C-alpha positions as YAML, in Angstrom:
chain: A
units: angstrom
residues:
- id: 1
  name: MET
  ca: [-23.85, -6.81, 17.83]
- id: 2
  name: ARG
  ca: [-23.26, -4.16, 20.43]
- id: 3
  name: THR
  ca: [-20.99, -6.29, 22.50]
- id: 4
  name: SER
  ca: [-18.87, -7.71, 19.55]
- id: 5
  name: PRO
  ca: [-15.36, -6.45, 19.55]
- id: 6
  name: ARG
  ca: [-14.65, -3.30, 17.64]
- id: 7
  name: CYS
  ca: [-12.09, -2.92, 14.71]
- id: 8
  name: GLY
  ca: [-10.12, 0.04, 16.10]
- id: 9
  name: ALA
  ca: [-8.25, 0.75, 13.04]
- id: 10
  name: LYS
  ca: [-7.21, 4.49, 12.53]
- id: 11
  name: THR
  ca: [-9.61, 6.33, 10.47]
- id: 12
  name: ARG
  ca: [-8.89, 9.20, 8.21]
- id: 13
  name: LYS
  ca: [-10.20, 11.45, 10.77]
- id: 14
  name: GLY
  ca: [-7.65, 10.00, 13.24]
- id: 15
  name: THR
  ca: [-10.33, 8.13, 15.67]
- id: 16
  name: PRO
  ca: [-10.45, 4.60, 15.89]
- id: 17
  name: CYS
  ca: [-13.00, 2.65, 13.70]
- id: 18
  name: GLN
  ca: [-16.28, 1.66, 15.52]
- id: 19
  name: ALA
  ca: [-17.41, -0.75, 13.11]
- id: 20
  name: PRO
  ca: [-17.71, -4.40, 14.47]
- id: 21
  name: ALA
  ca: [-14.59, -6.83, 13.92]
- id: 22
  name: LEU
  ca: [-15.28, -9.82, 11.62]
- id: 23
  name: SER
  ca: [-15.35, -13.14, 13.78]
- id: 24
  name: GLY
  ca: [-12.13, -14.48, 14.14]
- id: 25
  name: LYS
  ca: [-10.35, -11.29, 12.94]
- id: 26
  name: ALA
  ca: [-9.14, -8.39, 14.74]
- id: 27
  name: ARG
  ca: [-10.47, -5.75, 11.96]
- id: 28
  name: CYS
  ca: [-13.69, -4.92, 10.10]
- id: 29
  name: ARG
  ca: [-14.41, -5.73, 6.66]
- id: 30
  name: MET
  ca: [-13.20, -2.36, 5.47]
- id: 31
  name: HIS
  ca: [-9.95, -2.53, 7.36]
- id: 32
  name: GLY
  ca: [-8.51, -5.88, 6.29]
- id: 33
  name: GLY
  ca: [-10.69, -8.36, 7.82]
- id: 34
  name: ALA
  ca: [-12.39, -9.58, 4.75]
- id: 35
  name: ALA
  ca: [-10.90, -12.12, 2.59]
- id: 36
  name: GLY
  ca: [-8.90, -10.59, -0.33]
- id: 37
  name: SER
  ca: [-8.61, -7.26, 1.13]
- id: 38
  name: GLY
  ca: [-5.60, -5.36, 1.05]
- id: 39
  name: ALA
  ca: [-3.10, -4.69, -1.94]
- id: 40
  name: PRO
  ca: [-2.21, -7.78, -4.25]
- id: 41
  name: LYS
  ca: [0.88, -9.50, -3.65]
- id: 42
  name: GLY
  ca: [3.64, -7.97, -5.62]
- id: 43
  name: ASN
  ca: [1.68, -4.72, -6.12]
- id: 44
  name: GLN
  ca: [3.98, -2.51, -8.38]
- id: 45
  name: ASN
  ca: [1.80, 0.32, -8.10]
- id: 46
  name: ALA
  ca: [2.65, 0.80, -4.21]
- id: 47
  name: LEU
  ca: [6.36, 1.25, -5.43]
- id: 48
  name: LYS
  ca: [6.71, 5.19, -4.96]
- id: 49
  name: HIS
  ca: [10.73, 5.51, -5.29]
- id: 50
  name: GLY
  ca: [13.69, 3.41, -5.10]
- id: 51
  name: LEU
  ca: [15.28, 5.36, -2.13]
- id: 52
  name: TYR
  ca: [15.46, 2.31, 0.13]
- id: 53
  name: THR
  ca: [16.53, -0.44, -2.34]
- id: 54
  name: LYS
  ca: [19.69, -2.39, -1.44]
- id: 55
  name: GLU
  ca: [21.32, -0.86, -4.50]
- id: 56
  name: ALA
  ca: [20.54, 2.75, -3.44]
- id: 57
  name: GLN
  ca: [21.84, 2.28, 0.03]
- id: 58
  name: ALA
  ca: [25.02, 0.59, -1.06]
- id: 59
  name: VAL
  ca: [25.78, 3.60, -3.57]
- id: 60
  name: ARG
  ca: [25.01, 6.19, -0.66]
- id: 61
  name: LYS
  ca: [27.33, 4.12, 1.74]
- id: 62
  name: HIS
  ca: [30.05, 3.94, -0.86]
- id: 63
  name: VAL
  ca: [29.93, 7.77, -1.44]
- id: 64
  name: ARG
  ca: [29.84, 8.48, 2.29]
- id: 65
  name: GLU
  ca: [33.15, 6.15, 2.41]
- id: 66
  name: LEU
  ca: [34.72, 8.24, -0.37]
- id: 67
  name: LEU
  ca: [34.02, 11.51, 1.31]
- id: 68
  name: GLN
  ca: [35.17, 10.31, 4.45]
- id: 69
  name: LYS
  ca: [38.53, 9.31, 2.90]
- id: 70
  name: GLY
  ca: [38.89, 12.37, 1.00]
- id: 71
  name: LYS
  ca: [38.41, 14.50, 4.29]
- id: 72
  name: GLU
  ca: [41.11, 12.25, 6.08]
- id: 73
  name: LEU
  ca: [43.61, 12.80, 3.00]
- id: 74
  name: ILE
  ca: [43.05, 16.58, 3.21]
- id: 75
  name: GLU
  ca: [43.45, 16.70, 7.02]
- id: 76
  name: LYS
  ca: [46.78, 14.93, 6.62]
- id: 77
  name: SER
  ca: [48.34, 17.32, 4.21]
...
């Protein structure tokens, strides 16, 4: 048990986890080594905001382009 590889995941304290890693895995049972651990696929609760969606990025890009064109028109006149 003492010679088994350690998990090493960062704990809330900021130190590496010292629990033994599961056999054939790099993490312990608490940090993702166990089957079924982690968030479920398509977890909607993990969605915090839509800042980085493709649509939001496209809107911001379009606004930047419009602002740049406006600045160019003002500079020409």
